[in-house]
C-alpha positions as a printed Julia matrix, in Angstrom:
293×3 Matrix{Float64}:
 -20.38   -94.52  158.62
 -20.45   -93.63  154.93
 -18.87   -95.59  152.05
 -18.03   -93.79  148.89
 -20.94   -93.28  146.51
 -18.6    -93.27  143.44
 -14.97   -93.58  142.4
 -13.69   -91.07  139.86
 -10.4    -91.6   138.03
  -8.55   -88.27  137.39
  -5.85   -88.12  134.84
  -2.44   -87.23  136.41
   1.19   -87.73  135.37
   1.64   -91.45  134.61
  -1.99   -92.56  134.86
  -5.13   -92.1   136.78
  -5.59   -91.08  140.47
  -8.59   -92.51  142.33
 -10.85   -89.96  143.94
 -13.8    -91.03  146.12
 -17.03   -88.99  146.47
 -18.81   -89.46  149.74
 -22.5    -88.6   149.8
 -24.47   -87.19  146.81
 -22.03   -84.34  145.96
 -24.27   -81.6   147.18
 -22.7    -78.77  149.11
 -19.34   -77.11  149.2
 -16.47   -79.46  148.18
 -13.84   -80.42  150.58
 -10.78   -82.33  149.56
  -9.48   -84.87  152.06
  -5.92   -86.12  151.99
  -4.85   -89.29  154.07
  -1.56   -90.36  155.61
   1.56   -92.16  154.52
   0.15   -95.74  154.35
  -3.53   -94.95  154.65
  -6.35   -94.43  152.08
  -9.64   -92.63  151.48
 -11.21   -95.09  153.95
  -9.7    -93.11  156.8
 -12.53   -90.55  156.34
 -15.6    -92.73  156.45
 -16.91   -91.19  159.72
 -15.54   -87.73  159.07
 -17.35   -87.71  155.8
 -20.63   -88.19  157.63
 -19.73   -85.24  159.87
 -18.97   -83.05  156.99
 -22.16   -83.95  155.01
 -24.16   -83.03  158.15
 -22.63   -79.61  157.88
 -23.4    -79.0   154.21
 -20.19   -80.19  152.77
 -19.37   -82.39  149.83
 -16.43   -84.63  150.87
 -14.02   -85.99  148.26
 -11.15   -88.24  149.47
  -8.24   -89.2   147.43
  -6.03   -92.3   147.33
  -2.54   -90.77  146.97
  -0.16   -92.01  144.33
   1.13   -95.39  145.41
  -1.74   -96.16  147.8
  -5.17   -97.84  147.59
  -6.74   -97.73  144.29
  -3.91   -95.47  143.12
  -1.23   -97.96  144.0
  -0.44   -98.68  140.31
   0.75   -95.12  139.83
   4.48   -95.1   140.06
   6.83   -92.29  141.08
   8.21   -89.78  141.24
   6.66   -89.47  144.7
   7.32   -86.7   147.17
   5.29   -83.83  148.44
   5.81   -81.64  145.33
   4.35   -84.46  143.07
   1.43   -85.22  145.34
   0.64   -81.5   145.33
   0.69   -81.54  141.53
  -1.77   -84.54  141.63
  -4.03   -82.57  144.07
  -3.99   -79.51  141.78
  -5.03   -81.82  138.93
  -7.95   -83.14  141.01
  -9.13   -79.59  141.75
  -8.86   -78.65  138.09
 -10.54   -81.78  136.97
 -13.73   -81.04  138.99
 -13.6    -77.28  138.23
 -13.75   -76.47  141.98
 -13.43   -72.86  143.06
 -10.87   -72.81  145.94
 -12.08   -75.87  147.9
 -11.17   -76.32  151.53
  -8.37   -78.91  151.95
  -7.91   -81.06  155.06
  -4.74   -83.13  155.35
  -4.21   -85.75  158.06
  -0.71   -86.92  158.99
   1.37   -86.97  155.88
  -1.64   -85.59  154.14
  -1.03   -82.39  156.06
   2.39   -82.2   154.36
   0.79   -82.7   150.98
  -1.69   -79.87  151.87
   1.25   -77.68  152.86
   2.97   -78.31  149.52
  -0.34   -77.73  147.7
  -1.04   -74.3   149.22
   2.6    -73.31  148.83
   2.83   -74.15  145.17
  -0.84   -73.46  144.14
  -2.0    -70.77  146.64
  -4.81   -69.63  144.38
  -6.26   -73.09  143.92
  -7.38   -73.69  147.56
  -9.54   -72.09  150.19
  -9.11   -72.95  153.88
  -6.39   -75.38  154.65
  -6.48   -77.53  157.84
  -3.51   -79.51  159.18
  -4.83   -82.51  161.19
  -1.9    -83.88  163.33
   0.43   -83.44  160.37
   2.15   -80.97  158.08
   4.6    -79.41  160.58
   8.12   -80.62  159.83
   9.15   -83.22  162.32
  12.2    -82.28  164.54
  15.44   -84.16  163.84
  17.22   -85.62  166.84
  20.49   -83.81  167.57
  23.37   -85.13  165.5
  21.24   -87.29  163.19
  20.82   -87.01  159.38
  17.61   -87.96  157.49
  19.34   -91.1   156.26
  20.12   -92.16  159.82
  16.62   -91.59  161.18
  14.7    -93.14  158.29
  14.97   -96.77  159.56
  13.55   -95.84  162.91
  10.69   -93.94  161.33
   9.86   -96.52  158.62
  10.73   -99.72  160.29
   7.3   -100.91  161.52
   5.49   -99.62  158.35
   7.95  -101.23  156.01
   7.84  -104.5   157.9
   4.01  -104.66  157.48
   4.19  -103.76  153.85
   6.57  -106.69  153.21
   4.25  -109.21  155.06
   1.82  -111.6   153.45
  -1.52  -112.36  154.95
  -3.65  -115.39  154.34
  -6.89  -113.52  154.12
  -8.79  -110.51  155.41
  -9.37  -111.93  158.83
  -5.58  -112.48  159.2
  -5.11  -108.82  158.41
  -7.69  -107.66  160.82
  -6.06  -109.79  163.47
  -2.78  -108.1   162.8
  -4.37  -104.7   163.38
  -6.73  -105.38  166.29
  -4.08  -105.5   169.14
  -2.63  -102.13  168.18
  -2.76   -99.67  171.01
  -4.26   -96.96  168.86
  -7.45   -98.84  168.82
  -7.87   -99.1   172.59
 -11.36   -97.65  172.37
 -12.58  -100.76  170.66
 -12.75  -102.41  167.23
 -15.58  -101.44  164.84
 -17.06  -101.98  161.41
 -15.35   -98.82  160.28
 -11.97  -100.36  161.13
 -12.99  -103.59  159.37
 -13.56  -101.61  156.25
 -10.43   -99.51  156.7
  -8.1   -102.59  156.89
 -10.09  -104.75  154.41
  -9.76  -102.06  151.72
  -6.1   -101.97  152.27
  -5.48  -105.61  151.58
  -4.78  -106.66  147.96
  -4.12  -109.81  146.07
  -5.4   -113.32  146.23
  -5.57  -115.69  149.15
  -3.31  -116.86  150.75
  -0.78  -114.3   149.45
  -2.4   -111.03  150.23
  -0.45  -107.76  150.89
  -1.1   -104.19  151.93
  -1.83  -101.88  149.03
   0.85   -99.2   149.71
   3.99   -99.15  147.52
   6.99   -99.23  149.87
   8.94   -97.07  147.59
   6.36   -94.36  147.94
   6.6    -94.51  151.72
  10.38   -94.26  151.69
  10.41   -91.39  149.17
   7.67   -89.4   150.87
   8.99   -89.8   154.32
  12.18   -87.93  153.37
  10.01   -84.82  152.97
   8.77   -84.79  156.58
  11.95   -83.52  158.26
  12.34   -79.85  157.46
  11.96   -80.06  153.68
  12.49   -76.55  152.31
   9.19   -76.59  150.32
   7.21   -77.42  153.41
   8.94   -74.83  155.58
   8.5    -72.01  152.95
   4.84   -73.01  152.36
   3.99   -72.79  156.0
   5.87   -69.53  156.47
   4.01   -68.18  153.42
   0.53   -68.94  154.41
  -1.68   -66.06  153.53
  -4.24   -66.46  156.28
  -4.71   -68.14  159.58
  -4.92   -71.89  159.32
  -5.72   -74.55  161.81
  -3.24   -77.02  163.12
  -5.19   -79.69  165.05
  -3.04   -81.66  167.57
  -4.31   -84.98  168.88
  -3.66   -85.51  172.51
  -2.13   -88.94  172.01
   0.15   -90.53  169.37
   0.3    -93.35  166.9
   0.49   -95.93  169.69
  -1.92   -94.04  171.96
   1.06   -92.63  173.9
   0.82   -89.54  175.88
   2.34   -86.37  174.33
   1.27   -87.46  170.76
   3.07   -87.19  167.51
   3.75   -83.5   168.25
   4.56   -83.1   172.04
   3.8    -79.62  173.4
   7.4    -78.7   174.01
   8.11   -79.32  170.39
   5.21   -77.23  169.29
   6.17   -74.49  171.65
   9.58   -74.39  169.99
   8.49   -74.61  166.38
   5.15   -72.78  166.11
   6.61   -69.24  166.45
   8.25   -69.79  163.02
   4.79   -70.16  161.53
   2.64   -67.31  162.78
  -0.24   -68.08  160.47
  -0.88   -71.41  162.19
  -3.39   -71.54  164.88
  -3.11   -74.45  167.41
  -6.22   -76.41  168.4
  -5.94   -79.23  170.92
  -8.01   -82.33  170.37
  -8.5    -84.06  173.78
  -9.02   -87.76  174.36
  -7.97   -88.7   170.88
  -5.0    -90.25  169.27
  -3.41   -89.91  165.82
  -5.62   -92.7   164.39
  -8.89   -92.42  166.25
  -9.27   -88.72  165.6
 -10.87   -89.93  162.27
 -11.46   -93.59  162.67
 -13.65   -93.3   165.77
 -17.08   -91.5   165.85
 -16.42   -89.22  168.77
 -13.02   -88.09  167.38
 -14.27   -87.43  163.77
 -17.18   -85.37  165.18
 -14.86   -83.34  167.36
 -12.59   -82.52  164.37
 -15.51   -81.43  162.31
 -16.78   -79.24  165.09
 -13.38   -77.63  165.5
 -13.29   -76.8   161.79
 -16.85   -75.91  160.87
 -18.68   -75.62  164.24
 -21.83   -77.33  165.23
 -24.2    -79.05  162.68
């Protein structure tokens, strides 16, 4: 596993966004965008796999998360996309590849839709496709079901890092076993002083951002307007290691025809978390995107 070699603060609306370089910076830059309550530490193993393929991974902490948690709103995919465009401009990159995981896929969709000339290849890793609304429900009605577990965790206090690790360890998503990568992932997320420590993510950011995941017009138009074939990588299993995954095949069969420039790739024996937080999964994702080392 790799840890970042440096943190760069990039000026954006309202302050500085934290961007983390993995490796020595040699190679073609790739911008990595994490999920709704995650951070740059989701990509520790994936960064190794990219470096082995001649890439220079840079992972952000989105506005309201990780070391960017002091950045206030407005949140939402349009604003995250503006932040990502600012990152690309700050480094002077020429159309970097962008890989978005989970909600990061929605940020990537907004980015390519609003700034199509700023990015190269765009990869949607188990995220970015608008989630289907249950029949007869509105966004306001479904939000408590979607946000409930995350908002509960964000409101909790933990005595120390060990207590936070013990909260995460029983999660079904980590059935393949705990690791030092997961230690780092959850330790980085915990902020404050003992015994009153809390997760880094701003709950308002989660609530505001999640509204854009259910058929937001910007996301739909961005995906429909893709200029070239782009990968959508579906993990076989979901957030709780459940069969079918976050995007069950019947759902994909129904919605993918609306997005002809998306190419579906199936990721076997991985769930929504361990596709990046477990070595085999991270290597498989890198191989799908960039081929063998």
